[in-house]
PAVEXMI-473415 format. One line per 10 residues: for each residue x, y, z of N, C-alpha, C, O. Coordinates in steps of 0.05 Angstrom, whole numbers. Example, Ala and Ser with C-alpha at 12.3 -4.5 7.8 and 13.67 -1.06 7.14 Angstrom:
// PAVEXMI-473415
264 -114 156 246 -90 156 264 -66 156 285 -66 169 | 257 -45 142 273 -21 143 258 1 157 268 23 161
END
This chain:
// PAVEXMI-473415
348 -478 6 359 -474 24 330 -490 37 309 -492 25 | 334 -502 66 323 -517 73 312 -506 94 321 -485 103 | 285 -521 107 282 -502 125 259 -522 144 251 -545 139 | 254 -507 164 254 -525 195 223 -538 200 207 -522 189 | 211 -556 211 189 -557 201 173 -537 219 184 -526 238 | 138 -534 210 131 -521 221 129 -521 249 136 -502 264 | 117 -545 256 124 -548 290 145 -527 301 144 -506 312 | 159 -539 293 197 -532 298 185 -492 310 183 -482 332 | 183 -482 281 179 -460 277 163 -443 297 170 -421 305 | 143 -454 304 113 -448 318 123 -452 347 113 -436 362
144 -474 359 165 -473 372 172 -453 390 170 -451 414 | 178 -441 375 205 -426 381 187 -395 382 199 -375 392 | 161 -392 373 157 -366 388 145 -370 414 138 -347 419 | 139 -383 433 139 -384 455 159 -369 484 174 -386 492 | 160 -355 492 167 -327 509 155 -301 508 131 -296 507 | 172 -283 509 173 -251 508 142 -249 497 125 -234 506 | 135 -271 471 104 -262 459 83 -244 471 71 -224 462 | 81 -259 497 50 -257 506 43 -235 508 21 -226 502 | 69 -220 519 67 -194 533 68 -171 515 61 -149 525 | 75 -170 493 83 -152 474 51 -145 459 32 -160 453
54 -110 458 37 -91 458 24 -99 425 44 -95 411 | 6 -106 411 -10 -99 385 -5 -82 377 7 -67 393 | -12 -71 348 -14 -47 337 -43 -51 311 -57 -69 303 | -40 -15 304 -73 -22 278 -70 -4 275 -61 13 290 | -82 -2 227 -67 20 220 -73 39 232 -96 39 242 | -53 69 235 -67 93 233 -76 111 208 -89 131 211 | -67 100 180 -73 120 174 -62 90 130 -50 69 128 | -76 110 108 -72 93 82 -67 117 71 -83 135 71 | -37 120 58 -27 135 32 -40 128 4 -37 105 -4 | -51 142 -8 -62 139 -48 -37 162 -60 -34 183 -47
-25 159 -78 -11 181 -97 -7 199 -75 -10 217 -92 | -2 213 -51 7 231 -28 -17 235 -13 -19 246 9 | -33 226 -26 -59 230 -4 -54 215 20 -42 193 20 | -64 226 39 -65 214 72 -86 208 88 -89 224 106 | -105 187 88 -128 188 91 -132 170 115 -125 146 112 | -140 178 133 -134 168 165 -153 150 170 -176 150 161 | -145 131 186 -163 104 188 -177 105 221 -168 120 238 | -200 83 225 -206 90 251 -197 90 271 -194 68 280 | -188 111 287 -168 111 312 -181 100 340 -194 116 354 | -178 66 348 -189 54 355 -176 63 390 -186 53 411
-166 72 390 -162 97 428 -166 116 421 -147 129 429 | -181 131 408 -191 161 405 -217 162 403 -230 170 422 | -231 153 374 -242 159 364 -281 144 386 -304 154 390 | -271 125 392 -291 121 418 -305 139 426 -327 148 422 | -276 146 447 -286 172 459 -288 198 455 -289 212 475 | -290 213 425 -301 234 424 -339 227 400 -345 216 379 | -352 243 422 -373 260 408 -382 261 385 -406 258 377 | -359 268 371 -369 266 337 -342 259 323 -324 275 317 | -343 231 320 -307 237 315 -312 239 274 -334 241 263 | -288 237 263 -293 254 236 -289 232 213 -269 218 215
-304 227 196 -322 219 173 -294 206 157 -286 224 142 | -280 186 155 -256 169 162 -267 139 137 -288 126 132 | -233 139 126 -235 112 97 -245 83 112 -262 67 103 | -229 81 134 -231 65 155 -250 52 155 -265 65 140 | -269 22 166 -277 21 177 -285 26 210 -264 25 224 | -308 30 224 -300 21 257 -299 -13 269 -307 -35 262 | -288 -4 285 -291 -20 299 -289 -16 338 -294 3 353 | -279 -47 344 -292 -47 371 -259 -64 380 -258 -86 390 | -242 -53 375 -216 -70 384 -207 -43 399 -190 -30 386 | -210 -38 410 -206 -18 426 -174 -31 444 -158 -14 449
-170 -49 449 -151 -63 466 -129 -72 450 -110 -86 455 | -139 -55 425 -121 -67 394 -115 -98 397 -92 -107 395 | -135 -111 400 -135 -144 401 -140 -162 376 -145 -149 356 | -141 -181 375 -151 -198 359 -176 -216 348 -194 -210 363 | -185 -231 334 -201 -245 323 -192 -273 322 -177 -282 304 | -202 -287 341 -187 -319 344 -204 -334 318 -221 -325 302 | -192 -358 322 -203 -384 298 -234 -387 314 -241 -406 300 | -252 -384 330 -270 -391 347 -287 -373 329 -307 -383 321 | -282 -352 324 -292 -329 312 -286 -323 291 -283 -300 283 | -280 -357 266 -273 -349 235 -302 -350 216 -303 -344 192
-323 -359 229 -347 -367 215 -363 -344 229 -387 -340 222 | -353 -333 243 -365 -304 253 -370 -268 240 -371 -271 216 | -373 -248 243 -378 -218 232 -344 -216 237 -326 -212 221 | -345 -219 254 -326 -202 270 -293 -208 252 -276 -190 251 | -288 -240 234 -272 -240 222 -263 -224 196 -242 -215 186 | -293 -225 188 -288 -203 159 -269 -174 175 -246 -168 168 | -281 -164 191 -265 -130 191 -260 -112 218 -263 -88 222 | -251 -135 239 -257 -140 263 -284 -135 278 -307 -131 269 | -274 -137 311 -297 -136 324 -322 -116 320 -318 -93 312 | -339 -122 323 -364 -107 315 -364 -93 299 -380 -75 301
-346 -92 277 -334 -72 257 -374 -57 245 -397 -65 251 | -366 -39 229 -387 -15 221 -376 3 194 -355 14 190 | -396 1 182 -384 17 157 -371 42 155 -384 59 166 | -350 50 146 -332 74 143 -353 93 129 -357 87 105 | -363 112 138 -371 142 131 -375 151 101 -395 157 89 | -332 150 89 -315 153 60 -301 141 60 -290 126 75 | -300 147 37 -275 123 25 -254 141 10 -258 164 5 | -237 130 4 -206 139 -19 -213 136 -39 -234 125 -43 | -193 148 -65 -196 141 -87 -178 131 -103 -163 149 -111 | -169 101 -114 -151 88 -122 -151 82 -157 -163 63 -166
-137 100 -171 -140 75 -198 -128 56 -199 -106 54 -188 | -140 35 -212 -132 3 -214 -100 10 -229 -98 20 -252 | -79 2 -214 -60 2 -218 -41 12 -204 -18 4 -208 | -46 30 -186 -29 53 -175 -24 28 -147 -25 3 -149 | -19 42 -122 -20 17 -101 -15 42 -75 -1 62 -73 | -31 30 -61 -47 36 -29 -17 30 -10 -4 9 -9 | -8 58 5 8 51 35 -5 61 52 -14 83 56 | -2 31 69 -18 30 93 -4 18 129 1 -3 140 | -2 44 135 18 50 159 -3 41 187 -25 48 194 | 15 23 195 5 12 224 17 30 250 40 36 244
14 37 268 24 55 292 58 39 297 80 50 295 | 48 5 305 69 -14 321 53 -47 313 31 -58 314 | 78 -50 306 70 -80 298 101 -92 331 118 -79 342 | 93 -122 333 109 -128 354 121 -149 342 106 -167 333 | 154 -152 340 168 -168 314 161 -201 333 166 -221 319 | 153 -206 356 143 -225 369 122 -232 361 111 -252 371 | 106 -213 334 82 -229 329 81 -245 297 64 -239 280 | 96 -259 295 107 -269 261 94 -276 244 96 -300 244 | 82 -270 230 64 -287 210 50 -279 190 47 -254 192 | 38 -288 168 37 -279 144 23 -252 138 1 -253 149
28 -219 122 11 -211 121 -6 -201 84 3 -192 63 | -42 -213 94 -50 -214 55 -68 -191 81 -74 -188 104 | -70 -178 39 -96 -179 27 -114 -183 11 -110 -199 -7 | -137 -171 11 -163 -187 3 -173 -154 -8 -167 -132 1 | -197 -163 -40 -219 -142 -37 -240 -149 -39 -246 -170 -49 | -259 -131 -28 -284 -140 -43 -297 -127 -54 -292 -105 -44 | -324 -122 -82 -336 -101 -89 -363 -106 -76 -379 -126 -75 | -363 -75 -65 -393 -68 -49 -411 -58 -76 -430 -45 -68 | -412 -59 -100 -441 -58 -116 -434 -34 -125 -412 -23 -128 | -461 -24 -129 -460 3 -152 -468 33 -121 -468 57 -124
-474 13 -91 -490 35 -84 -465 45 -65 -467 66 -51 | -438 27 -64 -423 37 -51 -424 14 -23 -439 -1 -11 | -394 25 -23 -382 9 19 -397 31 35 -414 13 39 | -406 49 47 -417 62 55 -439 47 76 -445 44 100 | -446 39 49 -496 30 62 -477 -1 58 -483 -10 80 | -463 -17 49 -466 -48 47 -464 -68 72 -447 -65 89 | -484 -87 73 -472 -108 94 -449 -120 91 -451 -132 69 | -423 -125 102 -403 -138 116 -422 -159 102 -424 -165 78 | -434 -170 124 -433 -206 106 -438 -209 90 -444 -233 91 | -444 -200 64 -457 -200 43 -425 -195 18 -423 -198 -6
-407 -187 39 -393 -170 17 -367 -205 14 -359 -218 33 | -362 -208 -6 -346 -230 -34 -308 -224 -30 -295 -204 -31 | -303 -240 -27 -268 -232 -21 -255 -244 -43 -263 -263 -56 | -236 -232 -44 -214 -241 -66 -178 -237 -63 -174 -213 -56 | -159 -247 -65 -145 -246 -45 -109 -233 -67 -97 -248 -82 | -103 -205 -61 -89 -196 -81 -48 -196 -75 -29 -190 -89 | -53 -206 -46 -33 -204 -42 -24 -216 -12 -34 -210 10 | 3 -240 -19 1 -252 10 38 -254 13 57 -261 -1 | 36 -246 31 68 -251 43 70 -267 65 67 -258 88 | 78 -302 59 76 -322 86 109 -311 96 122 -290 99
111 -348 101 140 -347 107 160 -337 85 155 -337 60 | 180 -329 96 202 -327 67 220 -343 79 222 -363 64 | 233 -345 98 257 -359 111 255 -382 119 279 -387 114 | 247 -402 128 252 -409 151 278 -432 155 274 -456 159 | 299 -421 152 328 -441 159 334 -441 191 347 -459 202 | 322 -419 207 333 -412 233 300 -402 243 288 -382 237 | 293 -425 258 269 -418 273 270 -396 293 289 -396 308 | 247 -372 296 226 -385 285 219 -374 258 196 -370 252 | 240 -366 238 238 -366 207 235 -320 213 229 -303 230 | 245 -322 184 225 -295 173 200 -295 165 194 -317 156
183 -279 165 147 -276 171 148 -259 139 167 -261 124 | 127 -243 133 116 -228 127 112 -201 147 116 -178 141 | 104 -212 170 112 -185 194 134 -165 195 135 -141 200 | 162 -194 185 177 -183 194 185 -153 166 191 -130 169 | 181 -167 146 177 -149 125 161 -122 121 163 -104 103 | 140 -127 149 131 -97 148 142 -89 173 123 -92 188 | 153 -85 181 168 -81 208 190 -74 192 184 -53 181 | 209 -79 186 226 -66 168 221 -42 149 239 -26 143 | 194 -41 140 198 -28 132 175 -1 136 158 8 122 | 188 6 168 172 30 191 144 15 194 124 28 186
140 -14 207 116 -26 203 91 -2 188 75 14 197 | 102 -12 156 71 -1 145 80 -28 115 101 -40 110 | 50 -28 100 61 -49 87 50 -30 49 31 -13 53 | 58 -32 23 53 -25 -2 43 -44 -20 59 -57 -33 | 16 -47 -23 3 -66 -31 -23 -66 -67 -48 -68 -66 | -10 -65 -85 -13 -51 -106 -46 -68 -121 -48 -93 -120 | -68 -53 -132 -92 -59 -137 -95 -60 -160 -95 -39 -173 | -99 -85 -172 -95 -111 -196 -108 -91 -223 -132 -92 -228 | -97 -79 -233 -91 -64 -252 -120 -78 -272 -134 -63 -286 | -124 -106 -270 -143 -128 -278 -170 -116 -271 -188 -112 -287
-170 -109 -245 -209 -114 -242 -213 -84 -244 -195 -66 -244 | -256 -80 -248 -273 -70 -250 -270 -48 -234 -260 -49 -212 | -282 -21 -250 -286 6 -240 -298 -9 -223 -307 -31 -230 | -302 9 -181 -326 7 -175 -310 5 -145 -286 -1 -140 | -335 14 -122 -333 18 -94 -311 -22 -84 -319 -45 -85 | -291 -12 -77 -290 -38 -60 -276 -40 -25 -262 -25 -12 | -286 -61 -21 -267 -62 13 -252 -74 11 -254 -98 6 | -220 -56 17 -197 -68 22 -192 -67 57 -192 -50 76 | -186 -103 50 -180 -117 80 -155 -122 87 -142 -136 72 | -145 -115 105 -124 -125 103 -112 -135 129 -121 -129 151
-93 -148 125 -90 -166 153 -58 -192 165 -46 -211 157 | -58 -180 181 -31 -199 192 -44 -213 210 -55 -202 229 | -45 -249 205 -41 -256 226 -20 -276 247 -13 -300 245 | -15 -260 261 5 -287 290 7 -301 304 0 -300 327 | 20 -323 290 18 -345 297 37 -359 314 43 -383 313 | 49 -332 336 58 -345 366 50 -365 382 65 -379 397 | 16 -366 378 8 -393 396 -9 -405 379 -32 -410 389 | -3 -413 347 -9 -415 334 -16 -453 345 -37 -464 341 | 10 -466 361 8 -496 359 -8 -505 389 -4 -521 407 | -26 -487 382 -55 -490 407 -79 -485 393 -82 -464 381
-104 -509 394 -124 -500 390 -133 -478 393 -131 -465 414 | -142 -472 375 -156 -427 374 -131 -405 373 -133 -380 373 | -97 -431 371 -85 -398 385 -74 -387 363 -52 -378 367 | -85 -386 335 -70 -356 317 -94 -343 331 -112 -350 345 | -82 -314 314 -87 -286 324 -95 -264 291 -79 -257 274 | -112 -262 292 -128 -242 261 -124 -216 268 -133 -208 290 | -113 -202 254 -116 -173 255 -120 -154 233 -105 -137 223 | -155 -164 225 -163 -158 197 -167 -111 213 -169 -95 232 | -165 -116 177 -163 -80 182 -183 -64 163 -194 -85 159 | -194 -50 151 -216 -43 134 -217 -20 126 -223 -4 144
-213 -9 101 -226 22 84 -240 19 66 -248 -4 72 | -250 24 46 -269 42 33 -249 44 15 -226 51 20 | -258 37 -8 -242 48 -33 -259 51 -65 -270 32 -76 | -257 80 -77 -273 76 -93 -239 71 -115 -217 78 -104 | -238 59 -141 -224 39 -147 -237 50 -187 -259 41 -193 | -219 69 -210 -229 68 -227 -211 68 -249 -188 59 -246 | -215 72 -260 -199 40 -293 -206 22 -286 -229 20 -278 | -188 1 -288 -190 -20 -296 -203 -33 -315 -220 -21 -328 | -197 -66 -321 -204 -68 -339 -235 -92 -343 -243 -106 -362 | -244 -87 -317 -269 -98 -324 -268 -131 -304 -286 -147 -304
-254 -133 -296 -252 -179 -288 -257 -169 -266 -255 -146 -257 | -267 -192 -255 -296 -206 -234 -285 -215 -225 -286 -236 -238 | -262 -220 -199 -248 -244 -193 -265 -253 -185 -283 -240 -174 | -267 -295 -189 -283 -310 -166 -271 -299 -138 -251 -287 -130 | -298 -312 -127 -292 -301 -88 -324 -311 -69 -347 -319 -71 | -296 -303 -47 -313 -317 -15 -321 -303 3 -307 -283 9 | -344 -307 16 -345 -300 33 -324 -293 61 -303 -306 65 | -333 -273 74 -303 -270 95 -304 -277 108 -290 -269 128 | -324 -300 109 -330 -314 153 -325 -349 123 -326 -373 130 | -323 -342 104 -314 -373 90 -282 -374 93 -270 -395 98
-269 -352 88 -245 -350 71 -226 -368 102 -204 -376 94 | -229 -375 125 -214 -386 140 -226 -413 160 -247 -408 172 | -218 -433 163 -234 -452 186 -204 -459 204 -181 -467 198 | -215 -454 224 -204 -470 253 -184 -499 256 -166 -504 273 | -195 -519 234 -182 -545 246 -176 -562 221 -180 -586 217 | -158 -532 197 -154 -553 187 -124 -558 188 -114 -542 203 | -101 -579 174 -81 -574 185 -50 -549 161 -43 -547 137 | -42 -539 183 -29 -521 194 0 -515 154 18 -528 146 | -13 -490 144 15 -488 132 16 -457 129 -2 -444 139 | 34 -446 116 45 -421 131 23 -392 111 16 -375 127
16 -387 93 -18 -373 87 -36 -388 83 -32 -409 70 | -69 -380 94 -87 -405 85 -96 -389 52 -88 -370 39 | -118 -410 48 -129 -413 30 -153 -375 21 -153 -360 41 | -163 -367 7 -156 -381 -20 -130 -375 -38 -113 -360 -29 | -126 -389 -65 -106 -364 -79 -103 -341 -85 -123 -327 -83 | -79 -330 -95 -85 -304 -95 -96 -302 -120 -81 -318 -131 | -117 -290 -145 -135 -287 -164 -101 -280 -182 -78 -275 -173 | -116 -284 -219 -93 -281 -236 -74 -262 -246 -53 -264 -258 | -92 -237 -235 -83 -199 -239 -71 -196 -216 -60 -174 -214 | -67 -214 -194 -39 -197 -164 -19 -196 -188 -13 -209 -207
-12 -174 -177 11 -156 -175 41 -156 -153 48 -135 -142 | 56 -185 -150 70 -169 -123 99 -151 -135 116 -157 -152 | 96 -128 -117 117 -116 -117 133 -129 -93 134 -151 -81 | 150 -101 -93 185 -100 -74 168 -61 -56 157 -40 -60 | 182 -84 -32 159 -65 -5 178 -34 -5 202 -31 -11 | 161 -15 2 174 4 -5 155 31 13 134 25 26 | 165 61 12 150 77 12 129 91 -4 131 92 -28 | 103 105 10 92 130 -13 95 160 15 91 167 39 | 107 168 -9 103 202 6 84 220 21 78 238 5 | 78 222 34 56 231 46 57 265 39 70 278 56
46 281 17 50 311 11 24 324 19 22 348 14 | 4 312 31 -20 328 46 -46 306 59 -54 285 48 | -52 313 77 -80 299 88 -95 305 78 -101 328 72 | -112 274 68 -141 276 50 -174 277 72 -170 267 94 | -194 283 68 -219 279 73 -229 265 66 -243 274 48 | -236 233 71 -246 206 63 -274 230 42 -281 252 49 | -285 216 16 -304 225 5 -326 209 10 -323 190 24 | -349 215 0 -374 213 -8 -384 216 -35 -382 239 -45 | -399 191 -54 -408 193 -75 -385 185 -94 -370 168 -86 | -380 194 -114 -364 183 -149 -344 204 -157 -346 227 -166
-331 192 -154 -302 203 -173 -301 202 -194 -311 180 -200 | -291 219 -219 -281 198 -241 -255 193 -246 -248 175 -262 | -237 210 -230 -214 199 -226 -199 207 -206 -201 228 -195 | -181 187 -199 -162 196 -177 -158 233 -166 -149 247 -183 | -161 241 -149 -146 263 -130 -126 265 -139 -111 246 -140 | -118 300 -150 -88 299 -154 -86 330 -137 -97 352 -136 | -66 317 -124 -52 343 -114 -19 356 -134 4 349 -141 | -40 382 -136 7 407 -132 25 394 -112 26 396 -88 | 38 379 -131 55 377 -115 86 356 -140 83 342 -160 | 105 362 -129 131 343 -160 134 326 -148 129 321 -125
151 308 -180 144 277 -186 156 278 -164 139 274 -147 | 176 281 -155 201 270 -130 182 270 -98 185 254 -80 | 169 285 -100 158 282 -62 125 259 -77 108 256 -60 | 122 250 -95 94 245 -101 107 209 -111 93 189 -115 | 131 211 -113 132 183 -121 141 161 -100 158 164 -82 | 131 145 -104 132 114 -84 157 104 -90 164 92 -110 | 172 112 -67 200 101 -50 200 60 -50 190 42 -37 | 219 65 -72 225 26 -67 253 33 -58 269 47 -70 | 257 21 -31 284 20 -27 307 -1 -35 302 -25 -36 | 333 9 -39 340 -2 -46 354 -29 -42 354 -31 -17
367 -51 -51 367 -78 -49 409 -83 -46 425 -81 -65 | 416 -93 -12 432 -86 -14 437 -127 7 456 -133 20 | 423 -136 3 424 -155 17 385 -168 11 362 -159 14 | 403 -198 -1 366 -204 1 354 -232 14 370 -233 33 | 343 -247 16 343 -265 27 323 -292 15 300 -284 9 | 327 -315 12 314 -334 -1 300 -348 3 311 -368 13 | 266 -354 0 246 -360 14 253 -388 23 273 -397 12 | 244 -400 36 234 -429 46 214 -433 18 214 -450 0 | 203 -416 22 166 -419 11 181 -432 -14 203 -429 -24 | 149 -454 -23 152 -462 -53 150 -433 -77 163 -433 -98
128 -402 -66 115 -387 -69 139 -359 -77 136 -349 -100 | 160 -349 -61 185 -349 -63 197 -333 -88 212 -348 -101 | 198 -308 -100 215 -307 -127 244 -292 -124 253 -299 -103 | 263 -272 -139 275 -262 -132 270 -240 -131 246 -233 -136 | 288 -222 -125 282 -200 -104 272 -176 -126 287 -175 -146 | 255 -160 -126 247 -135 -152 254 -126 -156 258 -112 -136 | 273 -110 -186 293 -83 -172 279 -66 -161 255 -62 -158 | 306 -54 -154 295 -34 -132 300 2 -144 310 21 -133 | 285 -1 -176 291 27 -172 262 44 -162 240 34 -154 | 267 66 -166 237 85 -151 227 76 -171 238 69 -192
190 76 -161 170 78 -186 154 104 -181 143 111 -161 | 156 113 -201 132 134 -186 118 136 -193 117 135 -217 | 85 144 -171 60 136 -165 39 147 -196 37 172 -195 | 28 137 -215 13 145 -227 -6 161 -217 -20 151 -200 | -14 194 -225 -29 205 -215 -48 211 -244 -38 207 -266 | -76 221 -240 -92 224 -265 -95 252 -261 -88 265 -241 | -112 264 -289 -135 288 -281 -152 283 -271 -169 267 -279 | -154 298 -246 -188 294 -232 -211 311 -257 -205 330 -271 | -229 299 -257 -248 309 -282 -272 327 -264 -283 348 -273 | -279 314 -233 -292 324 -217 -258 342 -192 -234 341 -187
-284 354 -185 -269 364 -159 -258 342 -138 -268 319 -135 | -236 353 -125 -220 337 -112 -227 348 -91 -229 372 -86 | -232 322 -72 -240 325 -31 -222 350 -30 -206 357 -47 | -228 362 -9 -214 377 -7 -194 365 23 -200 349 41 | -168 381 20 -147 362 39 -148 385 67 -151 410 67 | -144 372 84 -146 383 113 -109 385 123 -100 378 145 | -98 394 106 -64 402 122 -40 408 88 -43 398 65 | -19 428 98 -15 425 91 9 408 77 5 387 88 | 34 405 58 45 388 60 64 367 78 79 374 96 | 62 358 74 79 336 103 95 324 87 87 312 67
130 326 99 145 308 90 131 281 104 114 278 121 | 151 259 85 140 231 97 156 227 118 176 241 123 | 149 210 128 152 201 162 168 173 162 170 162 183 | 178 163 142 169 127 133 208 131 144 218 152 151 | 219 107 143 254 109 154 263 97 131 250 77 125 | 290 105 110 280 94 99 300 60 107 308 59 130 | 304 44 95 314 18 101 337 7 80 339 11 56 | 347 -3 92 372 -15 76 377 -44 56 395 -52 41 | 353 -51 63 345 -85 42 330 -89 44 324 -93 68 | 308 -92 26 277 -102 -2 292 -138 -3 314 -149 -7
271 -145 1 266 -168 -17 234 -167 -30 218 -151 -21 | 227 -184 -49 202 -180 -73 185 -208 -51 199 -221 -35 | 160 -212 -55 142 -207 -48 126 -244 -58 114 -246 -80 | 128 -259 -48 110 -285 -66 99 -272 -94 88 -251 -100 | 108 -301 -111 82 -294 -129 68 -322 -123 45 -313 -123 | 65 -341 -120 44 -362 -130 20 -353 -124 13 -339 -105 | 3 -366 -150 -18 -369 -151 -36 -384 -131 -61 -388 -131 | -18 -391 -115 -38 -433 -99 -23 -423 -70 -1 -411 -66 | -45 -434 -49 -42 -436 -29 0 -449 -24 5 -472 -31 | 24 -428 -11 31 -437 -10 34 -458 12 22 -455 33
55 -485 7 73 -498 31 98 -497 44 116 -481 40 | 98 -512 59 133 -504 62 145 -525 60 139 -547 69 | 160 -521 50 178 -547 31 186 -567 65 184 -562 89 | 197 -594 42 200 -609 64 221 -612 87 244 -605 84 | 210 -623 115 232 -606 127 257 -625 132 255 -650 128 | 276 -615 138 293 -630 130 311 -634 165 334 -645 166 | 295 -622 198 295 -628 209 272 -652 230 247 -649 233 | 281 -665 236 252 -671 250 231 -653 276 235 -635 292 | 212 -667 269 202 -637 294 202 -653 312 210 -676 312 | 190 -636 339 213 -661 356 173 -667 372 156 -650 368
167 -693 388 147 -710 382 136 -704 402 112 -709 404 | 148 -692 418 133 -676 451 117 -648 446 115 -630 462 | 105 -650 412 91 -625 408 70 -632 392 77 -642 370 | 42 -630 396 22 -632 378 18 -623 356 29 -602 351 | 1 -634 335 -2 -623 319 -16 -593 316 -36 -583 327 | 1 -584 298 -17 -544 309 -43 -547 283 -43 -561 262 | -65 -527 296 -77 -530 282 -93 -498 283 -109 -495 301 | -90 -476 263 -95 -462 266 -100 -461 228 -89 -473 210 | -129 -434 229 -136 -412 210 -122 -413 170 -109 -398 155 | -140 -446 169 -142 -450 129 -163 -470 135 -170 -486 153
-174 -459 98 -186 -475 94 -189 -498 67 -180 -491 45 | -198 -517 69 -198 -538 51 -198 -531 29 -198 -547 10
END
């Protein structure tokens, strides 16, 4: 399937996108346990905000980080981000379900996930500028046949403004920052026009096979002046696992924990309630990107839970039914281990458009 030029796709973004509201992550779900994220519209006005797994940031307007800040600390985990007070526990090979409060359809672009090892002291005290990230997930342009194309952000919206990512089973156990990000490209035809929305969470990863992938500092992930491509560098690590998007049922709320746990917390519940539900595929889109693959089999994949050998964190609410809505379609993510590039254009880009410049590194 042919694709339009990137200039043509970006040109189609112009319009109502400039007035749409943005969003932020409200919680993450691990094996049925829902961990609250930082609430930018609530926490800054509370005298004693709760201890959560999400890093604090000064994004009360649900704003973005622009390319002019790619070499500054704000690109790491959003504006003036500071350490979270606790973390969630997840086993290597388990999935993390990331729920946004909203995302505008007009803000199209890739969805990307990174991890950074915080070291033995944990992520609650780590210097964010010292963190070195490696990429575990990316979904960019899915179909460029019709401008402005179908992107990872469209897949997130279709999944009830949520994203499912698997923690690679190959990585070493330890404390990590999960950096989840949407990059909106509706203004990317102009210099410094891309909009990055990074959201970070503290994790303790148990199990794993000991791998320590090559990584780069957050301030070296992107640059503002390289030629445009759908997904910026660096490439996915070799142990990254691409999965079909789905939902994770919430069985209880959990408080972010401190210290170390020997295994993932376990909630007494039925296997069905704790399952990762992968939505049935009734139709699929073929990506124009070289990184796309056929849809993953859409069978329900039970979440892996392991018996805890230490006390589980206290839960703060009884089991709550999942709130995510079933979708009628699903498509798999890309599996390329190299930065994705658009296929050769079959339609000439309008000559009046200037070269687009945004967020890639050489």
